[in-house]
N, C-alpha and C positions, 0 to 999 in steps of 0.2 A: 477520187478515195483519199481517206485518211490515212491508209499506207502510203501511197505516194506522195502526200505532199508533208509529213509530218514528222521529216525522221529524227529533229531534233525533240520533240516532246515526247518527255517524258514515263507516261502515265500508258498502261497495259489494262482495261477493262473487263473483266470477264463474267458468263453467264450466270455466274456464282454468288455476282455481288459484290466480292474478292478484285481491289486494285492491284496495280503493282506498280514501283515507281521506281522509275534508276536516277540513282543519286547523282549519275557524272553526269545526268543530263544539265546543261546550261538552263533547263525552265526549271528545274529542282524545286528551284527555296520556290518559284511564287505557286509552283503547283500544290507543294505541300501546305502552304500557306494555307492558300485555297480550299484544300479538302480539311484540313482540321477542322471545319467549323460541322461538317454533315456526316463524315468518314472517321470511324475509329481505327486506331494504329496497333496492328495487331502484332505486326515482329519491324524491327530496323539494325537487321545486321549493314553489313560493310558496303555494300552494293544494291539489293535492288529490297524496299520497303514495303512490308504487306500490309494495305489496310482491307476492313470491310464497312458496306454500307446494312444497317440493320432498323427494322423499324425505332427501337430507342435514338440512337444515330442520326436519325430524319429525324424527328420529332423533339431533337434536340435542339435541333437546327432550327426549326418550323419556331422553336420558344423561342429563337434571338431573334427573330423577324426576320429568315429567311425562306424563300420558297422554291416550289418543285425547281422553277422556271429557272432559277439561279444558279442553284444545284446540280441541273440537268444539264448549263450551260459550261456550268466550272468541265462534267466530266467530256464532253466534245471539245471545249478548247484546248486541250491539253493531252488529251488520247492517241495513240503513234497510230492507230486503230479504229476501224468504225463502231461504234459504240453497241456496244447485240438492243437489241430493241424490248425485248424484256428488261435491262435495267432501270430503262424510263421508264418504263410501265410499271414497274413497283414502285422507283422512287416519287412516280408522280398519285398511285394509290396510299401508300405510305401518307405521303406529305397532306393529300387532302383528307383524310380522315381527323388530323391534326385542326383545333379551332371551329367545328360540325357542331359540339359542345361545347358550352363557355358557363363556365361558373359567372353569375352576374350579379349586382345590388341593386334591389329595387324596390324606392322608400323604405329601405332600411331590414326590409326583407332580401334571403341568399334564395337564387333559382339557377335551374341549369337549364338553361334553352337550347332548342338544336336547330340546325341551320335546313337538317334535309328534313324531313318525313321519313323517308326510309331511315337513315339512321336510329331517328325516335321509336321507330319502329322494334326495329332489334335489343338496343336499350330495353324498353319497357318488356321486352319478351323473356329477356336474362334475369332467371330469379334472382340472382345475390344482387343486380344492382338494381332490381325493379322492390327489390326490400327497405333499399335506402331514399327512393326516393320519396317522395311525398304527392298531398293533391296539385292536379293542373289547374293552373292556372292561365284559365283564356287569354289567347294573342302575344305570353311571356315563357312559359315551360313549367318547369313541377319543383315546386317548394320541398326545399333542402334546408334540415336542420343545423343550423349552424355545425353541432359538436360531431355533422357526423361529413362531414367537407374531405376533410384528408381522407378517410373511409371510402369514398364516393370515386376520389382517385386515384384513390388503388386499384378500386375491382373495374374499372371505365380502361386504366391501363392497363391490365392482363385481360381484359375482354378485347382491346387491341383500338381503344376508341376514346383517347387522351382528352381531356378536359382542357380545355385552357381557360386558368383562371384569374379573372381579369374584378372578382369581387375585393379586389384591394387589401390595406393591413390596416392596424391600430395603428396608431402614430406613436403612442406610446409613453411614458415616464419620459417628459424633455431632462439630456442634460448635456454639455458642451464637450465634446474632445476635439480637443487640437491636439495634432500632434507637436512635436517640439526638432526648432530650426536643431539642435545643439543634443545629444546626447547625457544623462545625468549623470553614469556610473563610469562612460570613456571621456567623456569630455570631447568625442567626437562630432564635428559634423553630422548629420541626419536629415538621409531625404530617400525618397522613394523612389526606386528604380523604374523603370519604361514600362516594364514589362508589371510592376504590381497594379503601378499608373490602371495599367489597359486592363485589369485583373478587377479591380476595386471602379473603373466606368462603366465594364461588364453588368459587376453586378449589380451595379443602381441604374444601368442604365432603362428603359422605359416609362418611369414616373411613379404614380402613386400605384398606377393598374401592375404595373405587369415588373417593376422595380423593386429587387429586395428579395427575394429568395435564389438560391443557386448553389454552384458544386465551383468551386475553383481548385485545379489539378494542379499544383508543383509538387518537382520533388523536395525531397529532405532537403535544408540548408538553401532552402532557394526562401526564404522569408514569409512563411505561411502565414508567422503571428503578425509580421507586420500587415499582408493584405487584410488581413481580419481586424487590427489596430484603424487602417485608415476606414476600414467598412463601418466601425464605430464614428470615425469621427463623420464621414456621410451621409451617416443616418439621426447621430444628434440626439440621441434616445440611451433610457437605462438598458443597457446588457449583462444576459444571462450566455454564462460560458463554458459548453460541458468540455471532460480531457479527459482522457486515458487513466490518470495514476493524478495521486497527489505533488508526485516530483513535475511534472509535467503542467497541473493549476499553478504551481510558486512559481516554475518561469514563467509563464503567462502573466502572474504579478506584477514578477519583476519584470516584464516587457513594457508595462502600461505605466510601470512607474518610472521606468527610464524613460523613455519614448512619446507621453503624454503628459501634459499639462494635468494631469487629475491627481488630487490629493491622499494619500493612506488612506485617509478615514472614506473615499468614495469608492474603495477597494477590496472587495471582499473574503474572506476566503469559505468554502462550501465546502469541508472537505471529515473521514473520520475524527481529522487531531481537533476541529473549529468550526463552530458555524457561524456563518455571521453573515448578515444578507447586508449589500450593499447592494449603492446607485448601477456600480457593475461589481456581481456576483462571479466567482471561477469555483466549480464542481466539477465532480467527477463521475463518466461513470458507473462507478464503482457504488456510490455511495446514491447515485440516484435509485437501482435498483436492489440495496442490499434488504434483506429483513431476515428475520430469526426464523422461521418455519419458513419451510413451499407455501403452504396454503394464508400466510399471510398477505396483507397487503402493503408493496410499497410506499411507507408513509415518508419516503420522500422522494416523492414527487411531487407533491404539494408543492416544491419548491418554483416549477413550473408557474404558480400563480401565488404568492407571493410579492411578487412588484406587477405593475404593469411594464413587462421588457415591449420595447421596442425592436430587439436585434435580440437574437440567438443561435449562439456560432457551434457547430459541433464543428470540434477538431477531432480529426482522424477518423471522419463521414464513414469510412468504413467497416470499423467496428462497431456501429453502431448496434445495440445489443436489443431482441428483439421486445423486453419490455421498454425501450425509449422511444420508440417507431412507432408504437402503439400511443403512447403520451403524445408524440408531437403530428400524429393525426388531430390530436385535436388542438392543433395549436395553429391551424393554419393562417389565424385572421394576425398570428406574429411574425415577423421579415428572420428569414431563418436562413443562414448561409454555413454551409459545410467546407471545409479544407481536407484536402489528403492529398496523400502522394499516388495514390493507385485509385482509381473506382472499382478496383477487382474485389470484389467478397466470394470467399470462397463457398457463402450460402447462395450463390447464384440471388442474391435482394437485388440490383441495380436497377429493379424496374419501380424499389420500393423508396432511393433514394431517391430518384427521380422523382416518384409521383410527392411524394412527403417534405424532402427539402428544395426541391428544386432542380430545374434542368443544366447542363455542365453548363457554364458560363467564361470557363477561359483554362486553356487546358497547354503547361510550353513545356515541347520536347526535351529531356532529360538533359540530348548531347546539346542542344542550340542554346541552354543556361552556359554545357561547358565549355563550349567553345567561345562564348563571351565572356571567360573567368568568376559567370557566379558561384559555380562550382567547380569542386577537385577534379579534374580527368581523375579512375580509377581504371586500374588491373585487376579483372575475375580470378582466380584459376579455380581449377578445381584437383584437389591431389588425390587419387588414388591409394591406397596400401589396403597391403591382403588381411585377411580377416587375422585375429590371432591362433593358432593352431590348440590354444589351452578349450575356445571359445566352439568351435569348428562343429563336434556335439550338438550341443545346448543350442546353437543355431538349427543344426539340423533336423533336431524333434521340436522345436517350436514352432508355433502357427504365426500367419503371416506381420500381424500386427507384433507379435513378441520376437518375429526375428529383425525386427525394425530395428529394436531397441538395443537388442545384442548385437547387432551391425554398429548402432550407433555409438555403442558407449564401448569399444575396443582399445581395449587402454593399449595399446601401437600407436595410438592416437601423438599421448603424451612425447612419446621423439622426436615427433613432424612438427608440436605445437612449437619444441625448446629450439628445434634445427630454425623456426622458423622465426622469434624471438633474438636469438643470434644474427638473423640474415638483415633480422631491424634495431639493432641494437643502440637505436638513435631515435627510433620514433615511439609514439605512444598507441600501446597497442591493447585494441577491448579482442577478448577472449571472449565467444556468444555461446553458446550450450541449450538444451531445453532439457536434459534432465539434470537435476542437481544432486544424485551421486556424483555423477562422472564429474561434477564442475567442482565438486569441493575435494575431491581425490588431487584432480588438478592445478587449486587452487592453492593445498596440501604441496605441494609437489612441487609446484612452482616459489612455491614460498610469496602465494601473491594475497591480497584480498578477496574476498566471494562480496559479492551483490544478487541476493536470490529475493524471494518470497517472502520470509520473515525476519528478513533482515530490516532495522526500526527506520524509519524515517530518516529518525536523527544522522543512525548512521550513514544511510546514504546518502544525506547530504554533504556528509565529514569527507566521503570517498570520494562521490562526483566533484566537490571543490578542489582536495588535494588532486584529484589526475588535470583539473583543470589549470590551476597552480604549474602542475609539469611537477610536482611534487611528487607522486604516483606514474609509473609510463607505464603498467601492466596493469589490468585492471580483468578480474574476470568476473561474467557478468551474465543472469539466466532472463529470464522472457521478458520480466521486469523494465528491461535494461531497452527490448523491442521500440519502443515508440517515444517519442517528443523529449528524447533526451538527449538536451543543450550541451555535447564535451566539444568542441570546436576545432580541439587539437589532436584528436586522433586521427592517425592516417594508415593505419591498417585495424582490419578484423581479423581474426580466425574464428572461423565458426566450424563446431568440433560437431553440434546435432542440432536439425532444427525440427519444425513441425512436420512429417512426412511431405509433400510435393510444394507446400503452403508459397507463390508467389507472393501476396501481400506479404508475406512474412519476411523474402528475400526483400524487398523494394525495401523494410523500413530496415533492416540490417546492411543493408550497402547504404542507408541514407545516413546510418552513424558517424560515416565517414568522410564526407561529400564537401563538406562546410569549408570553405577558400580556405587555402593555406598560404603563407605570404612563400616568397621565392617560387620550387616549381610547381605549384601546388596537384601534387598526384596524389594518390592512395591505392593501398594495394589491398584487395578481397578473397580472401583463402574462405574454401570448404572444404572441410574433410571429409572424403568417402571408403567406406568399406569396399572394396572390390571385389564385385562379380555377389551381391548381396541385393537384397528391395532397396535397400538405401542408396545402391548407385539408380536402383531403378527411378525412385521417387525425384534423387537429384533433378533425373531429366526435367522434371516441370519446374521446379526455381529455375534449372539451368537458361530454365525459355523466355522466364522474363529479362531474368538479366539483358539476354543476344536481344530480344524484342526494343528492349531499348538503349540498343546500339552498342554494348558493352564486347570489349572484346575478352571472350572465354577460352580460354585453355585449360586442356586435361593433360595432367602429370603423371607420370610414376615417379617424381622425384623434385624436392624442392629446384629450383631454378636460381642460377645464380650470377643474373645478368640484368639485375636493378638494385636500385637502393643505394 
């Protein structure tokens, strides 16, 4: 029996398809690396990490070439006790569904083929799937309109029978993209890190049929942009890059010009400020989804057809808005790369990312990169403080949503922020929040500048530049700074309010301070919460993300005096 001979094994497999992995086991690292391809990490505190096996995690593994046999073998190889038979059965069942349906190209036409008559019978009787199928060609399968390629993949995933897409990709307009060996801005030696090389290789593996679509998951500060540039080099074709905002777009352009041999006239910005379409064009989700009235079409979506793009990069892919999902459904013949720090979507559309962007190709745990020194080590605190007495009646009479805002805007938080700024007097600090009125009051009381939605792009770049140079030590920022803002010297973040229980937002805000630092390479993340309110309840969900990534998370009633 496994229980008699495998005391050193780290893995406990449970019948609900959850996996418990003991970190102190001598085989932990080996097991962790083996599980990463087909199980999702759910929690990773100090001693026991929890994974789960889901249909989507199994299909991700199948898309990368793993088999049910190899997945089950891993479970038995590292299990401390017998693996429940139901787990073997479920993994076999889910894995068997991937590949029974395939999208292929025959003499220039697109077909859906089925290797199992029983599966074919099931799908043709599904009304939603049947509505996308064309006529049946004897001996081949069902003709598919190329415009329906993405839509069909979506409905098949939701039906539990994902199609393996072997229909290939357009080559796109050729463009030689070469990475520099020395950056232009700093004149420093530049080379890809091992985990970045692995991510690029995984993205491109499989040749013209399988290689070229999928998602790379790396923490903020780990160089996702560099992975994107290296994928551009691999593909060797024109690229359209989608980002979250104009600041992020300009950072991409700066990185392209700094780390590749492309000239400035080969790289275009397509935002609200300027609209230049070049062999490499960087745009934003906002401009693509902009329209004057709700009934109007998204006229900037035409950008997808302005050139023969060979690669489309979706930065912060977990934020992909619904209209861009819809447009992406029609772009399945083009290579697609998703980049993100977390695949968590608050709307639960992870299956659409899988169907339309592609399967997960690489996912490196945050703490692994911290241990290697590629990102800063962070200590996370939740500081609980009483609700201001003047607000207790307002809080008591408010509905739940309003209660959250009353608690979040607790003016007593100012005193805590002031203490923290004194505590970290030599560090560069971001004060981050959700409610602009609250942030304006904080900025005025602290004598610090603020960046909010209405701040002009020029002013944003001036303030971010002053912060990077060290001329500005404290900066107050709203949600506009959640994503893709490169502030490498920020080592302290003070979160005064957030978006309810958004784990996604927590990942991004922590990411603002994780870029590697000289010396001790440390960072501090504080969340201020009004005690015994709904804000404290929502904080539990946000807190979960940090604990899942393995960070120490302490709940305090006063500011600690033992660090910095």
